N, C-alpha and C positions, 0 to 999 in steps of 0.2 A: 651497562652491564651490571654495575654495582647495585643499581636499584632493583634489577631482576633478582639478583642473588639475595639481597636484603629483604625485599618485600614480596617476591613472587611465589613463595612457598616451595614446593617440590619441583625444581626445574631440572630437566635433563637435556634441553636443547635451546640454543640461542642461534639465530641466523640473521644474515644480512643479505639483501638483494637490491637490485636497482632496475629501473625500466624507464624508457623514455615516455613522456606524457605530453599532451598538448601544452606548449609553452615552456617546457623544461624537462627536468629529470626528477624522478621520485626514488629516494633511498628508503628502504623498508627494513626495520629492525623488528624481529619477533622473538618471543620466548614461549615456552609451553607451560608457564606457571598458572597461577590462579586468575590472572587477568585483572582488569580495573573495572569497578562498578560504573555503570552508565552515569550515575549522578556525580561521579568524581572525575570524569574525563577532562573537564576544563579546570576543575579545582586543583589538579595536580600541578598545574603551571602557575598557580598563585603563590606569591611570596609568603612563606611561613606555613604553607600547607604540608602536612605529612608528619611522619614519626621521627624524622632525623632533623636535619637543619632547616628543611623547608626552602632551601635555596637552589638545589641542583637543577630541577626542571624549569624553575622560574628563570634562573640565569641562562640556561640553555636557550630557552625561547627568546629572551631579550637579546642575547648576543647574535643569534641567527637572524633576528628581525633587522638588525643594523644593516645586513647585507641583502635584505629582501627574501631571505629563506624562511619558510614556515615549517612548523612541526605540529603534528596533532596525533592523538591516540585514537586508533580505530579498531582495537581488538575487542573481543567479546568476553564478558565476565565468565570465568570458568574455562575459557579457551586459550588464555594467555594474553600477554601484552603485545600490541602491534603499534609501532610508531612509524608514521609516514613523514618524511622530510622532503619538502618540495623545493628544488633548486631551479630558479628561473633560467631560461635560455640565456646563454652568454656568460653565466656565472660558474660554469664548470667546463672542463675540457677532458678529452680522452688522450692517452698517450698513443703515439704512432706505433709503439712497440707492443701494444696489447692492452 
């Protein structure tokens, strides 16, 4: 969320959703900011890339990978950022109460 506010331009909406997918669960984060250029979609996860510390998304991907979770950016430039986090089957659970 901090990256959206810091780099997304004029943002009025941030949302989270989830859905089951073959082999696991997909968590989706979206904002309605400026989006990420296609040429930067993988670069944003590289150590040192960006205008701040260059560690945020790099460390996010590294930490998630330890548990077999993946993250990728799938939004369209000019349409906002969209991050999909894939959690493999057996690595998440739902509460019996909701």
